[in-house]
N, C-alpha and C positions, 0 to 999 in steps of 0.2 A: 815399498810399492803399495802395500795394503793401506799404509797410513795416507799415502797420496790419494788413493781411490776414495777412502773414507772422507778425506778433506774435501774432495770434489763433490761428493754426495751431500755433505753438510752445506757446502756453498750453494749447490744446486737447489736443495730444498729451501734454503733461506731465500733464494732468488724467487722461487715459485710463490712462497708465502708473501714476500714483499710485493710481487706483482699482483697477487690477489687482493692484498690490503689496499694497494694503490687504486686498483680497478674499482673496488667497493667504495673507496672514498669518493671517487668521481661519481659513481652511481648515486650515492647518498646525497652528495652536494647538489646534483642535478634534480634529485627528488625533493629536497627540503629547502634549499637555499636560493632557488631561482625566484625572480620577481613574481611569477604566477603563484608562488606558494605563500605570498604575503597574507592573503585572507585567512589561510589555515593557521599560520603562525600567530596572527593577531587574535584569532578565536581561542587558540590554546593559551595565549598570554592573558587574555581577559578572564578566562575560566580560572586560571591559577590565581590571579589577583582577587577574584571573587571568593574563592575557597579559602585563601590565606588571610583575606581582609587586610592586605598590605596596601598602603597608599603609595602607589608607584605607577608610572606611565607604562603602557603596554610596549611602547617603542623601546624603552630601556631594557625590558626583559628580552625582547626580540633581538636586540643588538648583542646582549650577553650570550644568548643562545647561539648566534652566528659565530661569535668569537670562540666559544668553548667547543664548538662542533668539531674542530680539528684536534682536540685533545684525544690522546690515545684511549683513555677510559670511555669517553663519549662515543668514539668511533666503534670501539668493541661492542658497546651496548647496542648500537644501531645496526651493527653488522651481524649480530648473533642470529636474528631470524632467517638470515640467508644461509647459515652454515649447513643445515641438513637438507636444504632444498636445491641449491645450485652448486655445480662443480666449478673448478677454476676456469675451465674453458667456457662454461655458460656465463660466469660472471664477466669474463672478457667480452663476450658477445653482448651482454647487457650494457656494458660500457659503450661499445660501438653504437648500440641503438640510441642510448641517451645523448651521445655526442653527434648523432646524425642531425643535420639541419632541419630535415622534414619533421623528425620527432620533436625537436625543440620548438618548431613552429606549432605543431599540434598541441604541445604542452601549454603554449601561450594562449592558443585560440580554442582549446578543448572545451573550456567551461561555457563560453558563449555558444559554441556549436551544440553542446549538450542541452543547454537551456532552450535553444531554438528547437531541437528535436523533441524536447518535452512538450513544447507548445504544439508541435505537429501531432504528437501522440494524443494530447488532450483533444485536439480538433477531430482526429480520426475516431476516437472513442465516442465523442459527442455525436458525431454523425451516425455511428452505429446505433447509439442509444435512441436517437430520433427515429431512425428507420424501424428499429425494433418496436418502439411505442406505436408507430403507425400500423404495423402488422397486428398488434394486440387490439387496437381499436376496431379493426375489422372483425376480429374474433368476438369481441363484446357484442357487436351488432348481430352477428350470426347466432350467438348463443342466447340472445335476448336477455342480457343482464339488465335488471331494472336499476335506474338511477332514482333512488327514493327521495321524495320531497314531501312536504306537508300535504300537497295536493293528491298524491297517489299512494301514500303509505297504507291506505285501507286495503290495497290489493294484497298485502301480506296476510291479513286476517281472512281474506276471501280466497286465498290460494288453496287449491286442492293438493298441492305438492308441499313437501317440507321446504322451508325458506332458510337460506344462509346469507347473512348480511355482512359485508365487509365495510366497517366504519373506518374511514381513512382521512388523510389530509395530504395535500401536495408537498408540504414542507417536511413531512415525516419520512425519514429515510427507510425505516423498517416497513412502512406502509407501501413504499414504492417497490420494495423487494418482494412483498407478499402479493402485490396486485397481479403480476403475471401468473402466479400460481392459481389465484382465484379464477382468472380468465381460462386457464387450461382446464381446471376442474369443471367450470361451467359447460365446457364443450363435452367433457367426458360423461357428465351426469345429466346432460340435456334430456328433458322429458321425465326425469326422476326427481330432480331438485331444482327449485327456482333460486337462482343466485341474484343478489342485489348489492348495491353499494350506496353508502351515505358519505357525502363530503361534509365533514364536521364543520368546516369554515362557513359553508353556506346553509347548512341544516343542523346547527348546533342544538336547537330546541328538540328536534327529532332524535338526535343522538342521546340527549338527556332522557328521553322517554324510555330508551332501552338501557338506561343505567350505565352509559359509557363514561368512564373516568380516565381512561388511558388509551393510547394508540400504539399499534393497530388493535382493534377489538373485532372479533368474529362472533356474530350472534346467530344462534341456531334456534329456529322456531318451528314447532310442529304444525301440521296442516290445520287451518282454521283457528289458530291461536294468535294472540297479540303479544303475550309475555314470552320472553326467551325460555327455552328449556335448558339451554347450555350457553355459556360464554367462554371464549378463549382470548386471553390478552397477551399481546406480544407476537413477535415473528415466529412462524412455523415453517418447517420445510414441507415440501409436497407430501413426503411420506407421513410426517406427523399430522398434517392436515387431513389426509385420507383416513388415518387412524381415528381422528376425532369424528369424521363423518360416519364411519362404521359404528362408532359408539353411539352417535346420535340417532342413527337409523334403527338400532336394535329395539 
């Protein structure tokens, strides 16, 4: 009797193991061998060819991969990441999901959907950036930030306030990151510091007068002076910028 029970247990366990293996096989095939996986397989094949410097067509490697995918050794390797994550029951549910026609359709159409959503996100963020820039332009006008040119740069030497000049360019990413900080600080220090900006593309000669060789550059000038007392090159956080201001005002 005991031998019969033991035999049934062994058969039962083997059946569960077999079911899990079969379920995982379906999940893996649905994951890697469907037509929508071809771009990924081709990328992997091309990378292998490049690294090994073998003269072979990517289609040949892909075909070999598809054939050997049913080998026990290959299946075990690809099944291993699932071992400690999913139970037998969960693997069975995964198989049901992968065999669901709706999921198969999503697998086929998922990449175009994702690309379309990326475009939607880009447009959404672009719209936010445009609106944000418009708000900052209003702050500039309110804070009376000078747009320095050859015609009005004498106002720096005539200023009774310390002057801080942001030398920037529209194509400079770090400049665009620091520009809103300059605008915020111009509001905070209104009446205490005169903030100004120089567009290096239209006022290159003026930027050279202040010894600017890299962007962004922040120039600190004492009241009634023309030559910079300090210069800072590169992006600064608001906290670091204010630390520079405190150092400058001492």
